[in-house]
N, C-alpha and C positions, 0 to 999 in steps of 0.2 A: 682375519687373524691367523698367524702361522704358529702352531704349538709344537714344540719338540718334547716328547716324553722321554726322559732319561732314566734308565734303570741300571742298577749297579751290576747285576748279573742275571743270567737266565736260569730259570728253574725248569722242572719237568713239565709244568703246566702253564698255560697262558694265564696271566693274572687278570681275572675277569673284571675286577673293579676298574682297572686302567682301561681295559678294552671296551667296557661299557661307556665310560666317559668319552673315550676317543670316538666311538661310534656316534654318540649323541652330538659331539662337536662337528663331526664331518657331515652329519645329516643337516646341521645348521649352517652349512656352506663355509666352514672353517677348515683350514688345511692342517693335517696332523701327520707326524712321523715319529718313528721310534729309534732311539739310540741306546745301545747297551754297552756299558763300559768294559766289563770283563777284564779288569786289570790292565786295560789299555787306554788310560785316561788321555794321554797326549793325542792319540789317534782320534778319540771321541771329540776332543776339543777342536781338532781340525775339521772334522765332519760337521760339527755344529757351526763353525765359522762359515763353511761353504753353504750350509742350509739357510742361515740367517733367520732364525726364528724370532718372533716378536716376544715370546715368553717361553720359559722352560718349566715343565711340570714334573714333580716327583710324587710318587705314592710310597709312603714310608710306614713300615711297622717298627715297633719298639725292638731294639736290638740291632737293627740295620741302620739306625739313624746316624750313628757316628761315622759310618762310611759315606753317607750322603752329605754330611756336613763337610767332609774333606773335598768331595766332588764339587759341592756348591761354592766353597771358598776358591777353588781353582777356576771355576767358571767366572766368578766375579772378578778375580784378578786379571784373567786373560781376555774375557769377552764382555763383561759387564752387562749381561742380559738379565732382565727381571726373572726371578725364580718364584714359582708358585708351589707351595708344599701342600700335600693332601695325604689322606690315609689315616689309619688308626692312631699312629703315634702322635701326630700333630692335632688330631681331634681332641685328645686328652691333655696335650701339652702345647696349646696354641701360643704360649708366651715365646715360642721360637721366633715370632714376628719381631721381637725386640733385637734380634741379632742382625748383623750386617748382611748375612748371606740369605736372608728371607725378605721377600717383598710382598708376598700374599700367602695366607694360610687358609685352607678350606676345612672347616669344622663340620663333620658329619657327611651326609650323602653328597656326592659330587656331580651327578649327571646334570640335573637342571641348573644347579648353582654355577657350574663351570660354563655352561652354554650362555647363561645370562651375563656372567662375567665377561666372556669373550665378546658378546654383542656390545656390551657397554664400553669395553676397551676400544673397539673399532669406532663406536659413535663418538667417543671422547678424544679421538685422534691419537690413539696409542698411549693414553695415560691410564694408570691403574684406577679403576672405579672404586669409590669409597662407600657405596651404600647398597652393596649386594649382600643379601642374607646368606648366612653360612660363612662369610669371609671376614677375617681380620686382615687388614692391609696397612701398608705404610706408604704415605704419599706426602711429599714436601716436608719430611721430617716429623710428621704427625701420624700416630697410630689410630686407626678407626676399627672399632670392634662391633661387629653386627651379630645379632642373635641368629639362631638357626631357623630356617623355614620348616613348615610341617613336612613330614616324611612323604615320599612318593608312595601313594597307596595303589595306584594302578600302573605298576611298572611294565605291563604289557605294551603300553604306549611308547616305550623307549625303543629306539632302533636296536637291531641286533648288535652284539659286541663286535668290535673291529678286530677279530681274531687274525685277519690277514696281515696286520702289522707285524705279528710274530711269525706266522706261517711263511711269509715271503722271505724273511731273513734267517729263519731257523728251520730248515727242512725236517729236523728231528721232531719238532712239535707238529708239523704238518702230516708226517708219515707214520707216526707210531700207533695210530689207530684209536687211542683214547682221547675223547673230546669231552670238555667240561661244560656243564650247564647249571643254571640256577632254576629252581622251582619255587623257592620261597625266599623271603627276606625277613630277618629278625628272629628273636627268641624270647620267650617269656620267663625262662628259668633264671635263677639268681646264683649260679655257681660262682664261688668267690674268686676263682682263678681266671674267670672270663670277663670280658669287657661289657657284655650285653646289659647287665643290670644297671651299670653306670650310664651307659649309652641311652637306655630307656628313660632313666631319670633326667638326663640332660634334655631330651626332647619333650618330656612331660613338663618340665619347668619353663623352658624357653618357647615352645611352640604349642603347648597344650595337648600334645599327642597322648592319647590314652591307649590306642591300639598299638600293639608292638609286633604283630606277626602278620605278614601279608603273603598271599599265594597267587601264582599264575593259574589260569585254567589249564587242565591237562591237555586240551586240544592245542593251546598256544605253544606248549612245550614241544609237542610232537611236530607241530608246524615248523618250529625252528630247527629241530633235528633233521627233518626232511629237506629244509632249505640248505643246511650245511652239507648234507649228503650229496647235493648236486655238484659240489666242487671238491669235497674232502672225503677221505676214507674214515668211516666210523665203525670200529669193531666193538667198542665198549663206550657207553654213555656214563660219565661220572658226574653224579649230582653232588655239588659241593656245598649245599646248604648246611647250616649248623646242625639242624635236626629236621629230617625229612618227614617223620611220621607223627607230627604233633596232633593233627586233626584226623580222626579215623575216617569220617565220611569222605573228606577230600582224598585221603590215601586210597580208599577202595574205589572211588571214581577214577582216580589216576590209573590204578591197576587195570581197570576194565578198558579204558581208552587206550592205554599203552599196549596192552595185549592185542587189541584189535587192529591198531593202526601202525604199530612200530615193531615191538618184540626184540629189539637189539638188546643184548645183555647189558645190564646196568648195575652200578654200585651206588651206595648211599651212606650217609651218616645218620645214625639213629641212637635212641636210648632204649635200653632193655625194657624199661617200664612203659614204653609206648607201644609195645608190640604184643599182640595176642595171636592165637592160631588163625583167626580169620584174616587178619592183616598179612601175616607171613605167608599163608597159603596163596592169597590173591597176588601178592607181589612176586612170589616164586613162579606162578603161572605166567606172569607178565614178562619175566626175564631177569629177575633179581639174581645176581651172581656173586655179589660181595657186599658185606655189611661192615661198616666201621662203627664199633660201639666202645665207649669209654667206661671202664670200671673205675679208673683213677686211683683207687686204693682198695685193698682187701680188708682194711681195718674199718669197722663200722663207724667208730667215732671220727676218724679222720675223714671218711667219705661223706658222712651226713652232717656232722657237727661243725667240722672245720671247713670243708669244701661246699657244704649245703647242696649236695647232689640229690637229696631226697629220693634215694634209690636203695631198696632193700636187697639183701643177698638172695632172697627168695625170687624176686623179679628177675634178677640176673640169671640165676640157674634155670628158671622156667623158660625164659626167652631163648637162652642158649640151647636148651634141649629141643625147643620148637624149630629153631633155625637148622639144627643138625638134622632133625626129622624131615 
């Protein structure tokens, strides 16, 4: 199967979700390529026509979906290639499958689901498979809605992300020195402005998943960093997990392994109430150089009653002083 990933525009970072799915598909002997529109849709249509993909894949967040709808409509009008939609937006709004510009929608995690979909697509002679978990699909005028499969718990088994799809076409991403990595997947918190609580509920109801947070081993993370270092410049490692410091023991183990085996300056996303002096000291010695923490609101009622942050001003001030120290 030949899959063309189409993106509306390029950002500062490689989109790790798409890159992980592309890496898993390529490891499964499928051909993948990337096409970025960047306000040059006519040029992209010509490139797609020459590439002749079996299917086109979008990864869409809410807010960007209107632009992708316009792209999809033009692709349908000009090339009539099946379009597979994935990402956070369609996970929560899968009814997009009812529209003429959608042929398949991936709900939830995409790595294993996309590979199984591609294998079945080839096996069925280029027809969209109807019984793949995580997928809502349209075939012969009928919509097939499948429940989600259990979440990937051991995501160390996945091939490394296909970052080269972006590095080869966008030298800025290759050369700027900041490279992005995942250490964890999931979040147990229930902040009202975030998708995770609804995402966890969906998996609990459809797949029986009770565990919502998964971590790689520290050694596997450093192994991937060293692997990427063979071909790319890495001046800063940016961990893009929702929350890096949820489990204290894991965090301290990571700090020890990273300090001994790597030591490249790194950044992370964290919550103030997850950090104490032991954690901050250990991470600092390991190379922590930047922390992204969300206060969200200085108003106690707004932060904890409306947003359900469950985070006191005391914990914010305490962690802030420790980080400064």
